[in-house]
Each structure stands twice: as structure tokens, then as C-alpha cells.
SEKOLKE-441480 format. One record per residue (C-alpha): residue in one letter; y, x negated, z negated. Coordinates in steps of 0.05 Angstrom, whole numbers, padded with zeros to 5 digits, always signed. Example, Ala and Ser with C-alpha at 12.3 -4.5 7.8 and 13.67 -1.06 7.14 Angstrom:
<kegus>
a-00090-00246-00156 s-00021-00273-00143 
</kegus>
This chain:
<kegus>
m-00153+00209+00630 k-00089+00169+00641 p-00024+00205+00619 k+00016+00231+00673 e+00072+00192+00653 l+00038+00130+00673 s+00013+00154+00739 g+00016+00094+00786 k+00038+00047+00732 n+00008+00002+00684 p+00032-00020+00615 l+00040-00096+00606 f-00005-00093+00547 i-00033-00048+00492 l-00031-00059+00421 w-00074-00033+00366 t-00046-00053+00302 g-00108-00042+00253 d-00153-00004+00206 a-00216+00013+00237 g-00243+00023+00171 a-00244+00096+00149 r-00213+00115+00080 r-00278+00130+00046 f-00288+00147-00030 g-00363+00143-00027 k-00408+00091-00003 f-00379+00026+00026 s-00416-00038+00052 e-00397-00098+00102 e-00446-00060+00149 i-00404+00003+00151 i-00341-00036+00162 e-00373-00075+00222 w-00398-00016+00249 e-00328+00018+00248 m-00303-00045+00276 n-00353-00041+00331 n-00335+00031+00348 i-00258+00019+00352 t-00276-00043+00397 t-00315+00003+00443 e-00257+00052+00451 l-00206-00005+00464 a-00258-00027+00515 s-00258+00042+00547 l-00184+00043+00545 k-00180-00023+00583 k-00233+00006+00636 l-00181+00069+00642 f-00128+00019+00669 g-00177-00010+00717 g-00190-00073+00667 k-00121-00102+00687 v-00087-00084+00621 p-00090-00135+00559 i-00112-00108+00495 y-00092-00138+00431 p-00120-00118+00366 v-00099-00132+00293 i-00139-00132+00229 g-00119-00078+00181 n-00123-00076+00105 h-00180-00021+00107 d-00222-00071+00155 s-00260-00107+00094 y-00309-00092+00043 p-00292-00095-00011 q-00231-00055+00012 h-00162-00089+00016 q-00193-00159-00008 f-00182-00218+00040 p-00181-00290+00030 a-00135-00334+00073 k-00191-00368+00110 n-00261-00365+00128 y-00280-00295+00119 w-00334-00252+00145 v-00282-00204+00170 y-00252-00252+00217 e-00319-00274+00239 v-00335-00207+00262 a-00265-00192+00293 a-00270-00257+00330 r-00338-00240+00359 l-00321-00168+00378 w-00250-00186+00400 k-00266-00244+00449 q-00272-00200+00506 f-00201-00185+00502 l-00175-00258+00483 p-00166-00328+00508 e-00217-00379+00474 d-00159-00414+00430 a-00135-00347+00404 v-00208-00333+00382 t-00215-00399+00345 t-00155-00382+00299 l-00174-00311+00294 k-00240-00332+00268 e-00210-00379+00220 g-00154-00343+00190 g-00150-00271+00222 y-00090-00288+00264 y-00074-00316+00340 a-00025-00327+00389 l-00024-00327+00466 t+00021-00322+00528 i+00021-00251+00558 t+00059-00268+00617 k+00107-00318+00644 g+00166-00327+00589 l+00130-00284+00538 r+00088-00303+00477 l+00051-00259+00429 i+00041-00281+00355 v-00011-00234+00317 l-00003-00244+00240 n-00054-00231+00190 t-00008-00200+00133 v-00066-00163+00099 i-00075-00225+00059 y-00003-00211+00027 y-00020-00137+00009 h+00000-00117-00061 q-00076-00091-00073 n-00111-00160-00048 e-00140-00196-00106 k-00164-00256-00071 i-00098-00294-00068 p-00059-00319-00126 t+00013-00292-00118 t+00037-00366-00140 e+00013-00386-00070 k+00077-00395-00024 d+00037-00398+00041 p-00036-00379+00035 g-00077-00409+00091 g-00014-00445+00117 q-00005-00381+00165 i+00075-00386+00153 a+00077-00457+00173 w+00032-00438+00233 m+00076-00383+00253 r+00141-00424+00247 k+00104-00479+00293 e+00093-00428+00341 l+00163-00400+00343 a+00188-00475+00353 e+00142-00485+00407 a+00164-00419+00442 e+00232-00440+00439 k+00221-00504+00465 n+00183-00476+00523 g+00236-00431+00542 q+00194-00369+00515 v+00215-00303+00480 v+00169-00270+00429 y+00138-00208+00405 i+00103-00208+00339 a+00051-00161+00318 s+00013-00150+00256 h-00008-00096+00204 i+00028-00092+00141 p+00106-00099+00146 p+00148-00138+00099 g+00197-00101+00048 s+00200-00049-00005 t+00161+00000+00031 s+00115+00053-00001 d+00052+00009+00007 p+00079-00063+00009 m+00062-00135+00009 h+00064-00169-00054 t+00137-00181-00070 e+00125-00255-00085 f+00100-00262-00008 v+00160-00225+00024 k+00214-00279+00022 p+00170-00339+00044 f+00148-00295+00097 l+00210-00273+00126 d+00242-00344+00114 g+00190-00367+00162 m+00228-00328+00217 k+00295-00356+00196 g+00329-00387+00257 y+00281-00360+00310 h+00306-00284+00306 h+00346-00296+00372 i+00279-00306+00406 i+00240-00252+00373 r+00248-00192+00421 g+00217-00147+00370 s+00158-00139+00322 f+00108-00081+00316 w+00070-00058+00256 g+00023-00004+00234 h+00004+00012+00158 l+00052+00063+00133 h+00036+00121+00180 k+00110+00135+00189 d+00151+00135+00255 t+00213+00090+00238 w+00242+00018+00242 q+00267-00040+00199 l+00315-00094+00213 l+00282-00163+00192 g+00323-00219+00173 d+00397-00232+00153 t+00431-00170+00164 s+00494-00183+00126 s+00563-00176+00160 g+00573-00225+00221 s+00504-00247+00221 t+00456-00246+00280 d+00395-00278+00251 y+00353-00217+00250 h+00307-00177+00297 v+00281-00100+00301 a+00218-00088+00273 h+00181-00025+00304 l+00142+00017+00260 a+00104+00063+00297 s+00063+00123+00269 t-00015+00132+00275 l-00065+00173+00308 g-00088+00193+00233 t-00056+00249+00194 k-00048+00213+00127 t+00021+00232+00094 g+00021+00298+00126 k+00039+00281+00196 n+00013+00295+00264 p-00023+00242+00307 s+00020+00202+00348 f+00035+00141+00387 r+00091+00097+00420 r+00107+00072+00490 y+00160+00017+00494 i+00202-00001+00551 f+00234-00068+00560 d+00293-00080+00601 d+00271-00136+00649 s+00219-00193+00657 k+00268-00245+00635 t+00294-00225+00569 f+00241-00174+00547 q+00289-00135+00503 i+00263-00070+00484 d+00305-00021+00519 d+00274+00048+00492 w+00212+00076+00460 t+00182+00146+00465 t+00140+00177+00415 f+00083+00220+00438 y+00052+00267+00394 m-00008+00315+00378 d+00012+00386+00352 l-00047+00387+00307 p-00048+00461+00281 a-00032+00484+00353 d-00084+00441+00383 n-00140+00461+00331 k-00128+00533+00348 a-00128+00521+00422 k-00187+00473+00414 k-00157+00427+00463 i-00116+00359+00455 t-00049+00362+00487 w-00004+00304+00480 k+00071+00320+00482 e+00134+00279+00484 l+00168+00281+00418 y+00228+00243+00428 s+00264+00180+00460 a+00304+00136+00421 k+00360+00127+00473 s+00367+00203+00481 a+00353+00223+00407 f+00395+00174+00375 g+00450+00159+00426 i+00440+00086+00431 s+00445+00050+00494 n+00382+00002+00482 a+00338-00019+00420 s+00372-00084+00414 p+00385-00110+00345 s+00461-00093+00350 q+00448-00025+00374 m+00397-00013+00318 h+00441-00040+00268 s+00502+00002+00288 l+00451+00065+00288 t+00427+00047+00216 t+00498+00043+00196 k+00514+00115+00221 l+00454+00141+00183 k+00497+00135+00119 t+00548+00186+00140 d+00523+00223+00203 n+00482+00282+00172 a+00452+00306+00241 l+00433+00237+00259 f+00399+00224+00194 e+00361+00291+00190 k+00334+00275+00261 a+00311+00204+00244 y+00278+00227+00177 k+00246+00289+00212 h+00214+00243+00265 q+00178+00204+00211 t+00121+00256+00209 a+00113+00261+00289 g+00130+00337+00288 a+00102+00361+00226 p+00141+00394+00171 r+00184+00348+00129 g+00215+00360+00059 s+00287+00354+00049 c+00321+00289+00031 n+00370+00284-00028 a+00427+00233-00031 a+00383+00184-00070 c+00322+00189-00019 r+00372+00179+00037 k+00401+00119+00005 e+00332+00088-00006 y+00312+00105+00068 v+00378+00064+00096 c+00363+00009+00049 l+00295-00002+00070 i+00310-00007+00136 f+00369-00053+00126 h+00340-00102+00071 a+00271-00125+00074 y+00287-00181+00026 p+00277-00158-00045 t+00335-00183-00079 e+00380-00151-00025 y+00340-00084-00027 k+00348-00082-00104 k+00422-00095-00094 c+00429-00041-00042 i+00393+00015-00083 a+00430-00001-00150 
</kegus>
């Protein structure tokens, strides 16, 4: 059933940011992973059908979508071949070609807007298939930079989507890959209207790029929560609103959640609105400058910080956060570059 707030409307597109594979502690196999990826593909196809088949769906590979778990070479892997075969129903032919080769793809969503889907599971700190001495495994960073250059040349703006975000998060990329990855976006943040990530199971955001005083070479990374319950959270998802069809700047986002204890008791799933970023945080939009200003306020505004910190678990109970915890939280948002993050928390 289509949500009431979308009655009479269709989203421009839908992102699914990875991890079809369950977190099993028992038997694993390639067959099980493929079965799980097929299951999520079937669900995505049903979702597409819910919107009359008119809404594009763009899937992403997650770190649990492999056997052995978390292990991904940069090129020519059976998981990429499975993803290409299953997801070709959602993607144009050229996108399927690069997905099959390296787990990434790019396409034009609509006039003026390009989507770049990256395979960041290859940079995961638990992935042992790629030596950390490699600066650009599989040439993906060079490919991304070429895509950004082409988009700028063609007058397009860009959304980026992937699974594992950069930065010193709780479950990060290898530190050695973060700087080369972020450097690949240098000079192009002005056309990146937002990036979208999964993996961390927390509802929050990051500022990716050079966030030093006076710089505008950064963009807002949107870290949505998940439909799972890892880290003691409620299932949730986000809806994003962009300002118009020319700039595609993210204007607002709304997080919807399922109150798991209440819904279990009622034996019925009810999706509720948790918060809208504009109303909750007092921002006029979700532009880089507004989100930079908001993050700065988190340092001193106790009420605002508590609100942002609490929302990470999508309405589930959240423990307290002392001064050191608060400093780490703000530093993680401001500084994805490892050296800058270390200076911030020192």
C-alpha cells in the first residue's frame, strides 16, 4: 500500500543502499547470498510495481552481500555478476556493464541530473582482498572523477550513492583509502547536490570535503537509518525533497519510523513521521552552508544537540552523551579526512 503522504505523487527515484545478506553466525554460502539478493530484488520490483512501474529504483551493493562476508576484490567478482543479472531490469545497458565489472555504475536520472553509484565495500576495513597500499583499487576513483568532469561539462549536477561512507565512523573504510577517495571529489563538490549512504544504521549526516573556514568545496552526505534493528534502533527510512528541477538541491528530509515495541504488541505495522529536518533543526534548507551552520550550533546548543543525537536511533531509547561523546559526534560530521578528525578530537 502506498503511504498516504505520497498519495497522488511519485518520487523521482528510489535508492536502496545495500546489505541484502543477513548477519548470520551459522552457515553461509554463495548460494545463500545469491538467494538473499534475489529476495531483495523481488521486493524492489514489487515496490516499483506499487508506483505503477514508473519510478526508477537504483540498488547498491553492501558489505554483507558476499561470501566470504565482507570480502570484495576490485574487479570481476561473482557478486558483481549476480547483481548485474538481477538488477538489469532496473538499469540501462551501460550501467549494467560497469556493475558487472566492478560493482559501480552511473546514469542520467532526468535532464540535468546524473547519479553515480559507487562500490565502497572494496575499501571496507574488514576486506582483506585488497592491499591498503593500493591508492585506487580497480581505478574506481579515477572513473568517478571522470564521471564528475563529464557531468560538469554537460551542465549536469550529481547525486552520489554508495554503502560505506568515508570518515572515522564506528565501522569505517580502511583509513588509507579515505583521503584518496575524498580527494577524488575535490573541485567538484559544487555540482554534487548530495550523497546518500547506508551501513552505519544511524540517522545522521556528514560534511564531505574541505570544511575549513571560508571553503565551499564540500557537500552534504546523508546517512539514513535502516529497516533493521541493529544498534538498538527502530526500523526507519527517509524521504528527501529537492528544491526544483534545475538545481536539485536537497531542501528537506523526513524520517519515518516504526515503533517496534508498540507495533509488536499491536501486531500491526504503522509508519509514523519522526521528524522533518527543517522543522526539527530550524534550517531553511539542507544546503551545505545551512548544514555547516547547524553542525556548528551543535557544539553549544544543548537542546539542538540532544535532538540530533536522539534521532540517530529513530525514536528508540538513546543513552546519554557526555562532553567527549559530543565532541566526537560533531568532529565526525565536520571532518571525514583522518588527519583533520584527529586534530578535532585531540
